[in-house]
C-alpha positions as CSV (number, residue, x, y, z in Angstrom):
1,M,-133.8,196.0,180.8
2,K,-135.8,198.5,183.0
3,K,-137.8,196.6,185.6
4,I,-141.6,196.6,184.9
5,I,-143.8,197.5,187.8
6,Q,-147.5,196.9,187.5
7,T,-150.2,198.0,189.9
8,A,-153.3,197.8,187.8
9,G,-154.5,194.5,189.5
10,R,-154.4,196.0,192.9
11,N,-155.8,199.3,191.8
12,K,-158.9,197.8,190.1
13,L,-159.4,194.4,191.9
14,G,-157.3,194.7,195.1
15,E,-160.3,194.5,197.4
16,F,-162.6,192.3,195.3
17,A,-160.0,189.7,194.2
18,P,-156.7,190.2,196.1
19,D,-155.2,186.9,194.9
20,F,-156.0,187.6,191.3
21,A,-154.5,191.1,191.7
22,R,-151.3,189.7,193.2
23,Y,-150.9,187.1,190.4
24,N,-151.4,189.9,187.8
25,D,-149.1,192.4,189.3
26,D,-146.4,190.3,191.0
27,V,-146.3,187.1,188.9
28,L,-147.4,187.9,185.4
29,F,-145.7,191.3,185.2
30,G,-143.4,191.1,188.2
31,E,-141.8,187.8,187.1
32,V,-142.8,186.8,183.6
33,W,-142.6,190.1,181.9
34,N,-139.3,190.9,183.8
35,D,-137.7,187.6,182.8
36,E,-134.9,188.5,180.3
37,T,-134.9,185.3,178.3
38,L,-137.0,187.1,175.7
39,D,-136.8,190.8,174.9
40,L,-139.8,193.0,175.3
41,K,-140.5,193.4,171.6
42,T,-140.7,189.6,171.3
43,K,-143.0,189.4,174.3
44,S,-145.3,192.1,172.9
45,T,-145.4,190.3,169.5
46,I,-146.4,187.1,171.2
47,V,-149.2,188.7,173.3
48,I,-150.7,190.5,170.3
49,S,-150.6,187.3,168.3
50,V,-152.3,185.3,171.0
51,F,-155.0,188.0,171.5
52,M,-155.7,187.9,167.8
53,G,-155.8,184.1,167.7
54,R,-158.4,184.2,170.4
55,G,-160.4,187.0,168.8
56,L,-159.9,189.3,171.7
57,T,-160.0,192.9,170.4
58,D,-161.2,194.8,173.4
59,S,-159.5,197.6,175.4
60,S,-157.0,195.1,176.9
61,L,-155.5,194.6,173.5
62,K,-155.2,198.3,173.0
63,Y,-153.2,198.4,176.2
64,H,-150.9,195.8,174.8
65,L,-150.6,197.7,171.5
66,Q,-149.6,200.8,173.4
67,T,-147.1,198.7,175.4
68,A,-145.8,197.2,172.1
69,K,-145.1,200.7,170.8
70,K,-143.3,201.6,174.0
71,N,-141.3,198.4,173.7
72,G,-140.0,199.6,170.3
73,I,-142.3,198.0,167.8
74,T,-142.6,200.4,164.8
75,K,-145.6,201.2,162.6
76,K,-144.1,199.1,159.8
77,E,-143.4,196.2,162.2
78,I,-146.9,196.1,163.7
79,A,-148.5,196.2,160.3
80,A,-146.3,193.1,159.4
81,I,-147.2,191.4,162.6
82,I,-151.0,191.9,162.2
83,T,-150.9,190.9,158.5
84,H,-149.0,187.7,159.3
85,A,-151.3,186.8,162.1
86,A,-154.4,187.5,159.9
87,F,-153.8,184.3,158.0
88,Y,-154.1,182.3,161.2
89,A,-156.5,184.4,163.3
90,G,-158.9,185.5,160.6
91,W,-159.5,188.6,158.3
92,P,-162.2,190.3,160.4
93,V,-160.0,190.1,163.5
94,A,-157.1,191.6,161.6
95,W,-159.4,194.5,160.5
96,A,-160.4,195.2,164.0
97,V,-156.8,195.2,165.3
98,F,-155.6,197.4,162.4
99,N,-158.3,200.0,163.3
100,M,-157.0,199.9,166.9
101,A,-153.4,200.0,165.9
102,K,-154.0,203.1,163.7
103,E,-155.1,204.9,166.9
104,V,-151.8,204.0,168.6
105,W,-149.3,204.6,165.8
106,T,-150.6,207.9,164.6
107,E,-147.4,209.8,163.7
108,D,-145.3,209.2,160.6
109,E,-142.0,207.5,161.3
110,P,-138.9,209.5,160.2
111,V,-137.3,208.4,157.0
112,L,-133.9,207.0,157.9
113,S,-130.9,207.5,155.8
114,D,-128.7,204.5,154.8
115,K,-126.3,205.6,157.4
116,D,-128.9,205.8,160.2
117,R,-130.2,202.3,159.2
118,F,-126.7,200.9,159.4
119,Q,-126.1,202.6,162.8
120,K,-129.1,200.6,164.1
121,E,-127.3,197.4,163.1
122,I,-124.1,198.0,165.0
123,M,-123.4,198.6,168.7
124,F,-120.5,201.1,168.2
125,P,-121.1,204.7,167.0
126,I,-120.4,205.5,163.4
127,G,-118.9,208.8,164.4
128,Q,-117.9,211.7,162.1
129,P,-116.6,211.9,158.5
130,N,-113.0,210.7,158.5
131,D,-111.7,213.9,157.1
132,K,-108.2,213.6,158.6
133,Y,-107.5,210.6,156.4
134,A,-109.9,211.3,153.6
135,K,-107.1,211.7,151.0
136,Y,-106.1,208.0,151.7
137,F,-109.6,206.7,151.0
138,I,-111.7,206.2,147.9
139,G,-115.3,206.9,148.9
140,Q,-116.7,208.1,152.3
141,S,-115.5,206.7,155.6
142,Y,-116.3,207.7,159.2
143,S,-114.3,207.4,162.4
144,A,-115.5,207.1,166.1
145,H,-113.1,207.1,169.0
146,V,-113.7,204.2,171.3
147,T,-110.9,204.3,173.9
148,D,-107.3,205.2,174.4
149,E,-106.9,203.1,177.6
150,Q,-104.2,200.4,177.2
151,V,-104.5,200.4,173.3
152,P,-106.1,203.0,171.1
153,I,-109.3,201.7,169.4
154,H,-111.5,203.4,166.8
155,N,-114.6,202.2,165.0
156,I,-114.1,202.8,161.3
157,T,-117.1,202.7,159.0
158,F,-117.1,202.5,155.2
159,E,-119.9,203.4,152.9
160,P,-120.5,200.8,150.1
161,G,-117.6,200.7,147.7
162,C,-115.3,202.7,150.1
163,R,-111.8,201.4,150.7
164,N,-108.5,202.8,151.9
165,N,-105.3,202.9,149.9
166,W,-102.6,200.2,150.1
167,H,-100.6,201.0,153.2
168,I,-97.9,199.5,155.5
169,H,-97.6,199.8,159.3
170,H,-94.0,200.2,160.3
171,A,-92.3,199.9,163.7
172,D,-88.9,199.3,165.2
173,K,-90.5,196.9,167.7
174,G,-94.0,195.6,168.1
175,G,-96.7,197.3,166.1
176,G,-99.1,196.3,163.5
177,Q,-102.9,196.4,163.6
178,M,-105.9,194.3,164.5
179,L,-109.3,194.6,162.8
180,V,-112.5,193.3,164.5
181,C,-115.4,193.3,162.2
182,V,-118.6,194.6,163.8
183,G,-121.1,195.1,161.0
184,G,-121.8,194.7,157.3
185,Y,-119.4,193.0,154.8
186,G,-116.0,194.0,153.6
187,W,-112.7,193.1,152.1
188,Y,-109.1,192.7,153.4
189,Q,-106.2,192.0,151.1
190,E,-102.4,191.6,151.5
191,E,-100.1,192.2,148.6
192,G,-99.6,189.0,146.6
193,K,-102.6,187.2,148.2
194,P,-106.3,186.9,147.3
195,A,-108.7,189.3,148.9
196,Q,-110.5,187.9,152.0
197,A,-114.2,188.6,152.5
198,L,-115.1,189.9,155.9
199,K,-118.2,189.5,158.0
200,P,-119.2,190.5,161.6
201,G,-117.1,188.6,164.1
202,D,-114.1,188.1,161.8
203,V,-110.7,189.2,163.2
204,V,-107.8,190.2,161.1
205,N,-104.3,190.3,162.5
206,I,-101.9,192.5,160.5
207,A,-98.2,192.2,161.1
208,P,-95.9,195.2,160.7
209,G,-94.3,195.6,157.3
210,I,-97.2,194.0,155.4
211,K,-98.6,195.9,152.5
212,H,-102.4,195.7,152.6
213,W,-105.8,197.5,152.3
214,H,-109.3,197.0,153.6
215,G,-112.8,198.4,153.0
216,A,-116.4,197.7,152.2
217,Q,-117.9,195.5,149.6
218,K,-119.6,197.2,146.7
219,D,-123.2,196.7,147.9
220,S,-122.7,196.8,151.7
221,W,-121.8,199.2,154.5
222,F,-119.0,197.9,156.6
223,A,-117.5,198.7,160.0
224,H,-114.6,197.3,161.9
225,L,-112.8,198.2,165.1
226,S,-109.2,199.4,164.3
227,I,-106.9,198.4,167.2
228,A,-103.3,199.8,167.1
229,V,-100.8,197.3,168.5
230,P,-98.3,199.2,170.7
231,A,-95.1,200.0,168.9
232,E,-91.8,201.7,169.2
233,N,-91.5,204.4,166.5
234,G,-94.7,203.2,164.8
235,S,-95.8,204.9,161.7
236,T,-98.1,204.3,158.7
237,E,-96.8,204.6,155.1
238,W,-99.7,205.4,152.7
239,L,-99.3,204.1,149.2
240,E,-101.3,204.0,145.9
241,P,-105.1,203.7,145.8
242,V,-106.9,200.4,145.1
243,S,-107.9,200.9,141.5
244,D,-111.5,200.5,140.3
245,E,-110.3,197.7,138.0
246,E,-108.8,195.8,141.0
247,Y,-111.7,196.4,143.2
248,N,-114.5,195.6,140.7
249,Q,-113.0,192.2,140.1
250,L,-113.8,191.2,143.7
251,G,-116.9,189.2,144.4
């Protein structure tokens, strides 16, 4: 988090009330606002709610609304915050704050695609369409290179309903694959076993020689890190697709 530096206290009250100016700049902003226990969006939400609860709708609130926008609170979020606080702080106060907020959030926010919204949920990039392996997938997938150091890692993202074909990782020694789920909800299945539902934080260890497939659930985007376990003479054998009949029976 970028360190907040405040000088308004000293600029406006430094000579008249030096202690107050120091508390404002060095303690309130220098320590409290820079404490990382709460993120800046949460702190802005708290301050706006407290101002509304006390009926304070002067220029100092507008400053905090402007700060809230800088801290990442969107037009949709500030509208929800003010509406929620209105039931506790009072309807006239909410009207006053809405009028002020409209002067701060003046531009229309861009309409995000489903892909863009999902990208905001995960820490790894979605990357580019996975054209190299598209013939082994049903639906659209994406691939982003993460690293080749020590072991190759890619982030693979599946649109809802997308899944790869049944396949097997072969190796003379070592080999196999690890999946680390990083966003959305998906499926993993080995031949002859029930499909396993996947969620963020799940890890799948796939031994060489095991026929399997993985992909997104019907109504969710899904992303996992694909980690290639070092192997001697490693290769992947791509097999038949997972049929709609098989897939639609899941969940």
